[in-house]
N, C-alpha and C positions, 0 to 999 in steps of 0.2 A: 688350902685353897680358902680363900676369904671367905667367910659365913654367908653373908649379906649378897654376893656378886653367886653362889651357889643356888641358894632360895630363890634368884633371879630365873636363873637356867634352867631348875625345876617348874619353874611356872612357865615360861617357853615351852617346857617338854609338855607341861600340862595341857596347855592349852590348844596346840599343835597334834596332839591325839587322845585326848580322852577331857576335852571340858564339859564339864556341865549347862546345861542349859540356866539361863535366869530370864529375868522378867522380860519381854520386850519393851526395847525404848525408844522416843522418838527420834532414831537415826538411820541411816541407809547407805549401805554399802553396795556399789553397781558395779558396772562397765560400760565405757561411753560406747555408741553406736559404731561401728566401724565397718571398712570396705576392704579384701584384700582378691587381688589378680593375682592368678596363677603365677607359681614361680615367685612370687612379692616375699621380701620378710622386712616386718617394720614391728613394730610395739603397740601395745593397747594399753589403753589408762583405766585403771583401778580408783574409782573416787568415793569420797564419805563426804556424807551428809552429818555434821553430828551438831545436837542441841546441847551437849555435855563433852567434861572432857575426856579425850580418849587417849589410853595409856599403849594399846597394841590391837592387833586385829589379826583374823585367819580366814580362810575359806580356801572350799574345795572347786576347783575349777576346771570344768569339761570342755573342751574344744569339739567345735562340728569335723566331719570325715575329712582329711586333707588339711586341716589346718594343724599344725605339730608347735611343740615349745621347742625353742633353740635351747640347747644344755649345754653344761659345762660340767664338768666332774659328777656327771648324773643329778644336776640341779639343774630346776628351769631359771635361765639368767633372768634377772629380773633385777630393778631398779628403784630406788624411794625418792620421792621427790622433795622438795626443799621444804616440806611442812613437819617432817620428820627431820629433827636432829642426827650429830654424831652417836647420841646415845643408843639409836636402835640399832637392831641386828635383824637380820633377814635370814629366816630358817623355809626351807622348800623341800617339799619332797615328793618325789618326780613318781607317780605311781604306773604312769604309759610313756607314750610319746605325746598325747593329745589328754592327758588328764594328770591333775597334780595338788597338793595340799599346799600352801604358800601362807606364812604370815609373818609378821613383823611386831617388834616389843622393844619399848623403853627400859634399857640398863639402868637408867639412874632414875626412872619414874618420872619420865617430863612428858608433858601432854602435847599430841599434836596441835602444832599452829594453824589457827585458822578455824575455821566452820563450814568449810567445802573445797570441794577441785579435787586434783588428784595426789594420789597419795604413792603411787606404785606404776612404775612403766615393766609391762612384761612382753621379750621378745619372742615372735611367735613367727612363723615360716609357711608359705601357701604349697600345697604341692602343684604339678603340673597340671593337674585335672580338676581340681577344689573348685566346689561347685555351688559354694553357700551352706548354711546352715544354723543352727542355734548353738549359741554360747552361753552355759550356765551354770551358776554359783549355786553353791548348795554349804549346808555345816557354817553358815556367815555369825563369828562372834565378834565382839568388840571388846577391851578392858576398859570399865571403868576408872573413874579418881580412886575409887575403894579396892580396887582390884577385883570386883565381881566380873562376872563374864553377862556379858547382854548379847543374848541372841536375835537375830537379826532374819527378816525373810528371806528365803532363796530368792533367787534374781535368772532371769533369762532374757538374755538378748538376739537380735536375729542376725546375722554376718553376712556380707555379700560378698559376691565374688566379681564387684567392679567397682571403680571408685567411681565415688561421688564428687563432683568438682562445679561449682556455681560460681559464676561472677556476674554481678549485676550491682546496682544504683538503689539502695534501700526508698522506699516510698518517702516524699517529704512535702513541706509546704513552705509558701512563701507569699511575700505580696508584690503588687503590680510595682515595677520601678525599684525592685529588691535587688542585693548583689548575694547570694548565699555561699557558703562552702556546703560539698556536695564530696561524699567518700565513694570512690567505685571498688565495692568489695569482692574480693577472692577466697571464699571456703574450700581447700582443696585437700584432697587424701594424696593427690598424684602430687612430686616435687618440681614444680615448672621453673624453667629458669627467662622465660620471655612471655611476650604476645601482642597482638595487635585485635585492636576493634572498632569497629564502624561505629558511632553513635548517630543518631537522627532523632535531631532536636525538631519540634513544633515551632510552628512560628511564632516569634514572641520571645523567644527563648534561646539565649548563643553562651556560648563559653567565652568566658573571656581571655583576651589572647595573652599568652607566658602566663597561664595562672594555674597549669598541671605541677605537681608536685611530688615524688614521690614519699608513700609512707615511710614509718619504719623499718616494714619487712622486707623493703628494698636493702640489695648487697653491692654497692657500687653499680648500682643501677643507672641507666639514664631515660626519659620518657619524654615523648615529643609528638604533637599533634599537627594537623593539617585539614584546613577547608576543603572540601571539593564542591564543581556547579551543583550538583544532584542537591546537596544538602545536607548531607551527612559529614563528620568529622572524623578520620581515623587518626586513635590513639597507638601509639608504637612503644615499647618496651626494653630496651636488651640488658645484658650486662657483657661487662668487655673482657671478664676474666669467667666467664657462663656460670655465672652462682647461681645457684636456687635462690626463690622467696623467701624469707626466714619463716617461721610459723608456718601452719595450716588454715587461717583462718582472721578475718578482720580485714580493715583497707588496705588498698594496695595501691591507692592513687589519690590524690584530693585535688579538686579544682574549681573553680570559679563559674558558678552561671549567674545569667544576670539577665531580669524580666524587663519587657518593655513595660512604659507605663500603661498602655490598652489592651493586656491581658487578663483574663480572669475564668475560673470556671476550673475543671479538673482535665488536664492534657498530659500525653505519655511522652515518656523520652523512652528509645526503642533502642536495643544494643544486640548487633548483629554481626555476622562473622568475627567470632569471638576463638582468634587462632592461638592455641598455646604450644609451646613447646617447653620439651624436656632439656635435661643437660646433655642428651647422649644424641639429640636432633630429632627426636619424636615428636611427631604434631599433634594436638587433639583438637578439635573442634567442642565448645561447648555450645549448650545450650544457649539460642537468643533468649534476651530477657526484657522485660517491658517495666520502665517504671513511674506508677501514679503521681503525677503534681499537683496539689490543688493549690490553687490563687484566690486567696480571698479578696473580693471585690473592695475596695475603698471608696467610702461613701462622701459625698461631696459634706465638706465643711462648712465653709460660708460661699456667696454671693456677693459682689457688689457690682452694681449699675454705674455707668458714665454719668448719669444724673440721678441726683433723687428728690430732685425740684425742676420742675420746667413748664415756660411759658410757650405755646405757640399760636398762631393763627389761624382761623378757619379754613379748613380746604390743607393748609399748611403739614411738613411731616416731620418727625423727628427719629433719628436713628439709635434705638437704645442699644447697648452690647453693656456684657456682663462679664466680668473677670471671678474664676472657679478658683477656689483653694481648696484641699492643697492640690498642686499642681498635675499628681499621679493620680485624681481620683478615676475610678473605672469608668464610671457612664457621665459624661460632659454635657450632656444636652439639657435644654433650657423649654419649659414649657411658658410660654408668653399669654396673658389672661387682660381682660380689662374689665373692671368693673362696672363702668357705665360707657358701654360700645355706643349710645346715640349720641356722646359729647366726642368720644377718642377711640376711635379701634387700633388693635395691635396684632400685626401678623407673626408668622410662626420663626421670623427672623428678628422678633425686636423693632421692625418700623410701626411708629404710630404713626396715627393719622388724624387729623382734628375734623372733625365732622360738624358739630355748632357749640356755640358760646355753653361754659360750663366748666367741671369738675370730674377730673378720673383720673383712680388709681390704676396703675399698668404695674403688673406684678411678674416678678420672673420667677418662678420653682423651678425644682433640681429635680428632674424625671428619673434617680435613680430610685424613691419611695424616700429617700432620709427625711423631705416635709422642710429642708432648708429653702430660704426665700429671699428677697427682695422687693422695694418698692419704687416707683416712681411717682412722686404726684403731677398731674398734667391740670394747666389750666389754659381753657381754649378761649382766647379773645375774637372778639366778634370784628369785620371791617369796621374800619374807620373811628372804633372805639376811642373817645374822649377829643375825637374832632369834631364832632357836627357839635354847630351850637356856641364851642367854646369864642364865649365873649370876657373882657374883663375891662369895666366901665365901657369906653369907647373900642377899647382895643378886639380884633376879630382875628381867627384863623381861617383858614379856608384850603381847599386842597382843588389844583388844577393838574391834571397829568401827575406828571414828575415832578411837581413844586409845591412846596410848604409855599404859601404866602402869608403876612400879617401885616394888617392894615392899622392905619391911625394909631399907631406906636408912638408917645411921645418923644420929640428929637433927645438925643444923646443918652436915649437908652437902651443898654444893649441884647439882642437877643440872641440864643447859641443855641446849638444843637447837637446832641449825642447820640448813637448808637447804644444799644442795649446794653453793650459791656462796658459805658461811660464815658468814653472816649470820644473828645470833641472835635466834630471835622467841619465846624462852620460857624463863626460868630463875627456880626456887623452890629453896626450902632447905627440907630434912627437918626434921620436926616429929617426926617416929615415925610419923606417917600415910602411906600410899600416896600419891606425887606422881602426878598424872594433866596428862598433855599432849594437848591436843584438834589433830589433823592433819589434813590433806586425805589422800587416797588416790592410789594412783598416782604416789606421790613419793618422793625419797629425802632421806633426813636424816640427821644425824651427833648423836649421844647423848652426852654427857658426865656422867660422874658422879666426884665426886673427883679419882683422876689417868687414869683412864680412859674410853675414847672406843670408841662403834661407830657402825658404818655400816647405818640399817635402810632397808630397801626395801619400802614397801607398795604391794600393788597394788589 
């Protein structure tokens, strides 16, 4: 026999039946938590976390009463994970139906790949009266890169006699107006092939139509959704070939959740009536689940008023309106105020009322605490301002009822009247007689004759 192979086999036997403890390293060998229903046969995962290269491992494993190894040729049936390449060999010594010494070592001195995760699966079967108990690991050894033995602490884990299956949507956060993809997760020990569940969404959240898709755990499965009048959405999933879902944990379905613009704070999504079925048509009712959704408030970024400067006559009103950005700001309320209410007041809806001649600044402030604001400078003009006593040489202007009358304008000189927007709606050339313009009351006009212009404010 090749000498190097013989030396490695001797190393295997030495580790398996008589290894000496070495200094404890920062490594861990353990068994993942698992549950067995009476009569069930499945595998348990042996995992290693290692901060150094590992060339092999060994441990004694004792199962609780009622849980026994599946054996073949007097050895426990076990398989290595992908962390061990083909150079690894398995050695097992079945001491009793529920006690074994198991090890694995590389004949080519190749370390395990990675630094965490399962390295071995061991087949175990539960008796019909299995009631749970404690699985223990002892005599745990690793082989480091220098072929030294590293002794690790003993390990114990509780093994239950009922499967733990959870179906839920993990907590998540989003913004008002946002659409977000979320996962519906199944962590299961029972091999399921189909399910249905009812999802209750709070007001302001909705599932986007046709957004449901199966995750990679599906195997020829189809998923659909139906909304009901009571607000729930029923999701159903089945396999035409009755295949079970792949794996035992992680996302099963993905879907899009949309938030309205006016929702904020913390709300909850409920999952109820979650019924799963196995390939042999047995049904399991899983526990209800609640998902906490945190919806952050969107502050006001800017306010724009329909007027930044305005001029109104005493006793007239002006309606101010505010445009708020972003459009999905959570709180769109405005607080209105005037810095000079003796000149102009403003109500809660932005309606400005002129009180007396003077200047005032009307301010609109966002009510969400963001301190964003906008202003309108308001000038209040008194009645007939600019009319009383107008004279230019012999020319004079007076008002009677709804008439503006120009007297003594020289022949051939034009007189024009404009509205406040600058639109001319009247022009006459003097013939030596009075010029009369008929106008509306409560309006501001611009009157021109010759090279003169005057602002007329009529009440």
